[in-house]
N, C-alpha and C positions, 0 to 999 in steps of 0.2 A: 944756677940762679944767682942774681946779683945781691946787692945789699938788702937787708931786711927792710921792706917798705915802711914798717912802723918806725924805723930809725932815720928815714930820709927827711930832708927838709920839707916842712908842710906849712900851710897857712895858720896852723894852730900855735898858740902860745905854749911854752913849756909846761906851765901849771895845768892847762886844759888837756894837753896831751897826756900828762901823767895821770890825771883823774880818769880820763877815758881808758887808758891802758889798765888801770886798776879795776875799772868796771868790767872790761872784757876778760879780765883774769879771775873773776869771781869763781869760787870753788864749785858752785852748783852747775856750772856750764859744762857741756860736753861737746856740743857742736858750735854754739855761738860763742866761740873763744877767740883769743888773740890770733890763732891760726886762721880762723874764718876771716877776721879782719885783714890779715896779711894777704890771704888769697884774693879777697875782693879788691884790695889796693893793687895787687899784681895784675888782675884782669882789667883794671882801668887803663893800664898802659896802652894796649892796642886799641882801646875804645876812645881814648882821650880826644882824638881828632873829630869825633862825631858830636861832642858836647858843645853847647853854646858858651857855657861857663865851667871849664874843667876844674877850677879851684872850688867852686860851690859843690860840684859833684864829689870831689875828693873829701871835702869837709863832711858832706852827707854820708859818705862811706864810713868815716870815723864814728859818726853818731848813730847810724841806722839801727844797730842792735845794742847800743850802749846801755839801755835799760832792758834787761831780759829776765823775766820770771815766767817759766813755762806754765804756771798756774793762772797767769793774768791774761786777759783778753786785749789789753791796751798798751802793749809794749811799744809799738810804733808811736803812738800818741805821746807816751811818757818820754820816749827818746827824742821826739821832736820838741817837746817842751824843754827838755834839758838843753838842746841845741839853742833854743831861743834865749834861755837864761845864760848859758856860758858864752854865747856869742853876742850878747847884748851890746849894741853900739856898732856892730859889724854890719855893713850894708848887705852882706850876703846872707845874714841870718834868716830872713823870711824865705828865701829860696832853699836854703839848707833844710829848714823845718818842713817845707812843702815836699821836698824830695824824700825825706825820712818817712813822712806819712804815706807817701806813694808806695813804699815797700810793703805795706800791709796787704796789697792786692796784686802788686807787680803788673799793673795794667795801665801804663802811661798812654796818654793820647797820642795819636799818630804824629802830631807836630811837636811833641814834647821831647826835644833832643836830650836835654839833661836827664829827664826821667828815664828815657830809653837806655842811656848809658849806665846809670846807677842800677836799674833793674836787671839789665843784662849781666853786669858784673856780679850782682848778688846771686842770680840764678845760674851763673856759669858752672857752679858745682854740679849741676845736673848732667853736664856733658863730660864728666870725668871718666877715666878708664875704669873698667869693672871693679878693680880692688878699691879704688878711691871712692867710687860711688857706694860700694857696699859699706865702707868705713863711715861715710857720711850718713847713710841710712841707719846704721847701728848707733851712731852718736846721737842722732835725733831720738831714737828709741830710748837711749839712756837718759836723755833730758826729761823724758816723760815716763820715767820709771814708776811713778805713782799711779799711772793709769793701767788698768788691767788689760791683758792681751787682746781680748775681744773688742773692747772699746777703742784701744789704740789702733787696731787694724781697721776698724770702721772709720775712725776719724782721719787717719793717715790716707786711706783709700780715697776719701772725699777730697782731701787736699790735692792728691795726685790727679783725680778726675777733673778738678777745676783747672789745674795747669794744662792738662791735655785738651781741654775745651777751648783754650785760647787759640785764636787763629794762628798766632805765632808766639812761641815762647820768647824769642829774641827779636828786638825791634831794630837794632843797629845792623847795617850791612855786614859787619864783621861777625857779630853773633849769629846772624841768620846763616852765613856761609860756613862758619867753623864749628858751631855748637848745636844748632837746631836738630839735625838728624840724630846725633849721638844722644842728646838729652831726651828726645822722644823715645828712643829705643830703651834707654835706662829707666825712664819713668814707667813705660809700659811693662818692663820686666819686673819692677818692684810691685806694681799694681797686681800683676799676675800672682806673685808670691803671696801678697796679702789676701787676695780673694780666692785663690785656688784651693 
């Protein structure tokens, strides 16, 4: 792997980058960490050609989980508001905020190329090899440590069922070709573990 994608040149100003990295590094996070941010930025590389505005998508990746409280239902909205505030005056701010809000459901419109790229990069974790997927699932469980096992299994199973109900998990040609089958296999496997 090449240089850390959080250290590459970005459209972010240095103070905004530092604030975002501090947020991603908050101690209560287990999955939604700087590692997740790096992974999403890395997955954007092969998807970049499918975006209408690759820089707006990259900015949205930086902001998409910048506010993360596992007890709160409005993390995406709060992350989008943060983007609007920190990118005030940047012409891309409205698109960045729209894309961040879109990650609440990961269901971009068929003609939303920027949305497809961001959502595919975010959901790409589902297509990891078995050990990586297991580590992802375990980290999600750790973030929700305050939820009892039965309630967690029920809630997580519902999230996985919603994902499986999507006609396609991945909207870009790259994601569909390289990640769809493995992701569905992994999600089905986790769902079986939770409900079996």
